[in-house]
C-alpha positions, 0 to 999 in steps of 0.5 A: 274047967276053971277057965271055961267057968270064968269065960262062961261068967264073963259071957253071961255078965256081958249078956246081962250088961247088954240086956240091962243097958240095951235101952240106954244103948238104943237111945244113944247108939253113938255114945255107949256107957261102956269102954274097952281097951287093949292093954297089950296094944297100949304096952306095945304102942306107947312110948313108955311101953317101948321104953320099958320093953327096951330096958327089959331087952337090955337086961335079957341080953346081958343074962342071955350072953352069960347063959350062952357062954355056959352053954358053950362051955357044956358043949365043949366039955361034952365033945371032949368027953365023947372024943376021949371015950371014943379014942380009948386013950383015957382011963375009966377014972379019967372018963368018970371025973370028966363026966362028973364035971360035965354033969355038975356044969349042967346042974349049975346051968339048970339052976342059973337058968331057973334063977334067971327066969325068976329074976326076969319075971320079977324085973318085968313085973317091977318095971311094968307096974308103974306103967300099969298103974298109969294105964289104970288111972288114965282109963279111969280118968277117961271113963269119968270124962266120957260118962262110962260106967264100965271099962273092960280090958279086951283080952282079960275080960274075954271081949269078943266084939265091941263098937269102934266108939267104945275102944279107948286104946288110942286115947289111952296110948296118947294120954299115957305118953303125955304123963310124966 
């Protein structure tokens, strides 16, 4: 319900802005007062965004390998337990101990997976923040230079349509990559 309400507000705001600025837009169709950009495209296509992605993938790979080892160990223990149970050669006490060991490994794996996911979320947030700050600064600078009174990120603001002349994405990518 909140998402619907938020989208409704965005659409109403966009309609109101369109109405308010329609006179200016009609007078100057080639230079709108509003800019838009696609943040995901900036992250995906900018050199700095690619560097952040590569760094995160390296972190992800190491942790993924650790989890894979634990998964393999759990599968091996599970197979051994099934074989022992089906052979009938193990005592109930041995089966219970192996089953308990397997359950403990599964719980440890699940805890590690949860911790891993949280660490990856934090790492992504930490590594993306400087890039995000840079994008916001660049978008603001471009908006001032172009005389825009409003800049919207297309996905988060719910922009459905924008003129090509309003799209700042390519210019933001170039400016972000030029900055140190």
